[in-house]
C-alpha positions, -999 to 999 in steps of 0.1 A, spaced: -13 -129 262 -45 -125 246 -56 -111 214 -60 -74 226 -27 -77 243 -10 -90 210 -27 -62 190 -14 -33 212 21 -48 216 23 -51 173 10 -14 173 37 -6 196 65 -26 179 55 -10 146 49 26 157 85 26 174 99 12 143 82 32 118 76 64 129 91 95 114 100 74 79 100 103 54 88 81 23 51 77 30 55 42 45 54 57 80 36 48 112 7 69 101 4 52 66 -1 21 89 -23 38 113 -49 49 84 -45 14 64 -53 -6 99 -82 21 105 -98 14 71 -91 -25 71 -109 -29 108 -140 -11 92 -141 -30 60 -135 -60 80 -165 -55 101 -184 -50 69 -171 -82 53 -172 -103 85 -137 -109 84 -113 -119 112 -104 -89 130 -77 -104 150 -57 -114 113 -67 -83 97 -52 -61 126 -21 -80 129 -18 -80 87 -26 -44 85 -2 -33 115 28 -56 97 23 -49 62 49 -27 55 75 -38 84 100 -45 62 90 -34 24 113 -46 -2 114 -15 -19 138 -5 15 154 -40 12 172 -46 -23 140 -62 -36 139 -88 -12 104 -101 -14 104 -123 17 120 -103 42 86 -86 49 70 -121 57 104 -131 77 100 -103 99 65 -103 105 71 -141 115 96 -136 139 77 -112 158 47 -130 158 64 -161 172 78 -138 198 44 -132 212 38 -171 208 8 -164 183 -6 -194 171 10 -205 138 -20 -207 115 -24 -172 124 11 -163 119 8 -180 84 -22 -164 75 -5 -130 82 24 -136 63 7 -149 35 -14 -116 33 19 -96 36 38 -116 7 9 -110 -17 -7 -75 -7 17 -52 -31 12 -42 -66 34 -59 -87 28 -45 -122 1 -31 -144 -1 -64 -160 3 -88 -130 -25 -100 -112 -26 -101 -74 -52 -117 -59 -60 -125 -23 -69 -158 -9 -91 -148 22 -113 -120 27 -88 -110 55 -61 -101 25 -92 -86 7 -99 -59 31 -63 -54 39 -51 -48 4 -82 -26 -4 -71 -7 26 -37 -1 20 -43 8 -18 -66 31 -7 -40 51 11 -23 52 -24 -53 71 -37 -66 107 -36 -52 138 -14 -28 112 6 -18 90 -21 -8 123 -41 13 133 -13 27 97 -6 40 94 -45 58 127 -46 75 118 -11 88 82 -23 97 101 -55 120 125 -39 133 96 -19 142 80 -54 154 110 -67 128 108 -98 119 136 -116 85 151 -113 77 146 -147 94 142 -181 74 144 -210 103 122 -230 97 93 -207 64 77 -212 49 50 -188 55 15 -190 28 -11 -184 50 -38 -164 43 -72 -171 63 -86 -144 70 -75 -109 107 -77 -116 105 -52 -142 78 -31 -122 106 -29 -96 134 -15 -118 108 13 -130 128 43 -131 103 70 -146 90 98 -134 67 104 -103 38 117 -126 39 83 -145 35 65 -116 -1 77 -117 -3 59 -149 15 27 -143 2 21 -109 -26 46 -92 -50 51 -116 -52 13 -123 -61 4 -85 -99 19 -87 -106 -13 -111 -85 -38 -86 -108 -35 -53 -121 -66 -38 -148 -50 -18 -178 -31 -23 -170 -6 -1 -134 -2 -13 -147 0 -48 -171 31 -35 -143 51 -18 -118 42 -42 -141 58 -69 -142 91 -52 -102 94 -48 -96 83 -82 -118 112 -96 -99 138 -74 -62 123 -85 -77 127 -122 -85 161 -112 -49 173 -102 -30 156 -128 -51 174 -151 -41 208 -133 -4 194 -130 -1 189 -169 -20 223 -174 4 241 -153 31 222 -165 23 236 -202 20 269 -187 -15 276 -195 -35 301 -180 -57 296 -151 -94 299 -159 
């Protein structure tokens, strides 16, 4: 099976598994991340085969939906790629990206070892920002039965992945605990530029949200 066929088979596999998912980690999230990652990969001269596979498979079994199991994603991706007889160095590279891609807390560093990892991580983080990032945050918050906002629960700057995974704060706290931090953690020049625009949009949204929460009159 050639690279084009492997990518197409992987696309079909992921779409069949994630289409219709309601937490914001659905097929269309994958589609957007893959599209952005490919554009960044072309600018950064990254391996497009690895980038396509890692972007398509990065949420194939997210730890958030498997009891916090951090290895189920890489293991699921490995099983799939082995079934397509992908070369082992490529499988290892893709699995390393999937293992390291996630945000793990405000005070936890998550450096990517390769340019391929950097562009896929940037693409994933860009989809957590801006208008779609806002929508995804509240979709996931609803799934977790979190309040929209509770002024008595302050944001936490988590210093470990374990404490971050156990966070029970409001969805609005998630902006301070993660989303507002992403623009300064982008790996690529293009990623940083796109992130800044989306970051500013989120700042405006939160400003309006808090104004409406207080009952302020519209200007």
